[in-house]
N, C-alpha and C positions, 0 to 999 in steps of 0.2 A: 503493500499500500504506500510505503514512504517514498519506493524508488519511483513508482509512477506519478506520485505528486512532485517529487522534486524536480523529475525531468519534464513535466508540464506536458508528458504524453495524454494525460486525461482531459485536458480542457477542451480541444477541438475533435478530441477522439468521437467516431461514430459509437452508436448505441450498443451494437453486439461486437465491437472491436475487441482485443484484449486487454488492453488497458483498462477500459469501461466494465471488462467483466470482472477484471482482478478488484477494482475497487468495489463492486456491487458483492462480490462474494466476502472481501474483508468486513465490509458494511454489516451484511448478515449475521457475519458470524460474531462481530462484536455485539450486535443486538442480543443472538441467543444467550451470549455469556452476560451480557447485563440482566437478561430476564431471570436467567439463573440465579443471579447474585442476589436479584430482590426477593426471590421465592426463598431462598438460604436465609436471608437477614428476618423475613416475616415469621420463618418456622422456629427461628432462634429466640426471636422477641416473645413469642407466644408461648416458649416453654421456658425461657429463664427470666423473663420481666413482665408478668402478669400483670393486668390491672390490679389496683388496689380496689381490697373488699370495701363493699357498700356499708354504710353505717347502719347499725342495728335500729330498729324501731323505737325504742325506749331511751335512746341519746337524745340530749336537747343541744348539743353541740359538738364539736372537738374535742376531746381532753375532758369533758365533764361526764360526771356520775349519772347514771341513769334517775329518773324522777322517780320519788315514791310511789306505790300505786295509788294511794288515796290523796295526793297532796293536790289542793285545790289549784286552779289554772292561775298562772302569772299574767299580771297587766294590771289594768287600772281596775279598782274594786270601785262597786255601784254605790251609790252615795248612802249615807246612813242617816 
């Protein structure tokens, strides 16, 4: 690929000529390698970097203890 580009043979070459065919073959092989690399990364990330667990329903916020079962709701209290 570098030799054909360096000599400038692929610029004015016809579509079925050897320099164009060489450039297309090199491009296709690089595309296949890039797709394989992306698939490998996706598999590795799924295995070794799983998403964080979702918070449990009884939690009020990150790092806070769960609310007691019979606790009144927080917020403004009705007027007395």
